[in-house]
N, C-alpha and C positions, 0 to 999 in steps of 0.2 A: 742742743739749743739752735733755735733757727735764728738766722740773721734777718733783719728788717731792711729793706732797701728803699729809700726815698729818691725818687726820680728828679732830675733837674728841671729847672724852668728856663733852660737855656733856649737860644734861637736855633734854627735848623744849621747855622754856620758854627755851632759850637764845636770845640776842639774834642776829638775822641778821648773818653776816659782813660783809655791806655797810655796816652800821651802826657796826662797830668800827673804832677807829684801825688803820692798817696801818704797821708799822715795818719797814724794811729793815736787816738786820744782816749786816755782812761779817765775815769770820773766824769763821763761826758753827758750825764743825764740832766744836770742843772747847774746854775751858778756859773762859776768861771769856766768849767768844763764845756758847758753848753754854749757859753759866749765865744770860746775858742773854736768850736765847731762852726759857728756861724760866720766867724771871721775867715777861717780857712776856706770855707765855701765861697765866700765873697772874693777872696783872692784867686779862686779857680782850682782849688785843690780837691782831690778825692779824699774822703775821710772814713776811716774805719773807727766808730765810736763804740765805747764799751763802758758799762757800768753795772753795779748791782741792782739799781733801780731801773723802772721802766723808762724808755726814752721819752723825751718831749714829744709833742705832736709835730707832724710835718710842717704844720703852719708856723710854729715857733722857729724852727731851724730854716725855714724858707720864708722868712719875714720880709717885709717891704724893703728893708735896707739891703736885701741880698738880690738885686736886680739883675746883676751880670752873672749870675750862677751858671758855671760850666761844669763844675764837679759833681760828684755824687756822694751821698753819705750812706753807709751800711752800719747798722747798729747790732752788736752781739751783747746780749744780756748775760751777765756772769761776774763772778769774783775773780779779778785779775791775778790774785795770789794763788788760785787754783790752777794747777797744770792742765787740767782738761779745757778750761776757759781760755788759757794762753794758746793752746793748740787749735781751738776752734777760731779764735781771732786770727791766728796766721793763716789757717786754711782758708777762711772767708776772704781775707786780703789778697792772697794769691789767686783764688778763683775770681774774685770780682775785678781786681785791678792789676794783677800780676806781680805785685811787689809791695814793700812797705819802704818809703824813703825817709821818714822821720818819725819820732815818738815824742808825744807830749804826755809825760807821766803826772797826771793831775789827781790820780786816785789817793784818797785818804788813807 
């Protein structure tokens, strides 16, 4: 499964992604999960988002209310109850951000 990275809309003085907290959000493609992703980005976190459904558009996650975006979001499609998806999510988080600092388990 390929990860989808959405680049930040931050200024040139943005904090490097490796210095920001990284949060894994499951069930991130819509509703509460998508809102959590937007909120974390607005707070400046890096996000590894995962769900069984396709991700929302970059426009939805990088909406007008996320003007101070400094973090990045990477989406991994898959069922989080599947061990191969879990391994892919962890691999993607380590490759993109170096670590996972917190988990929001929003998957149904």
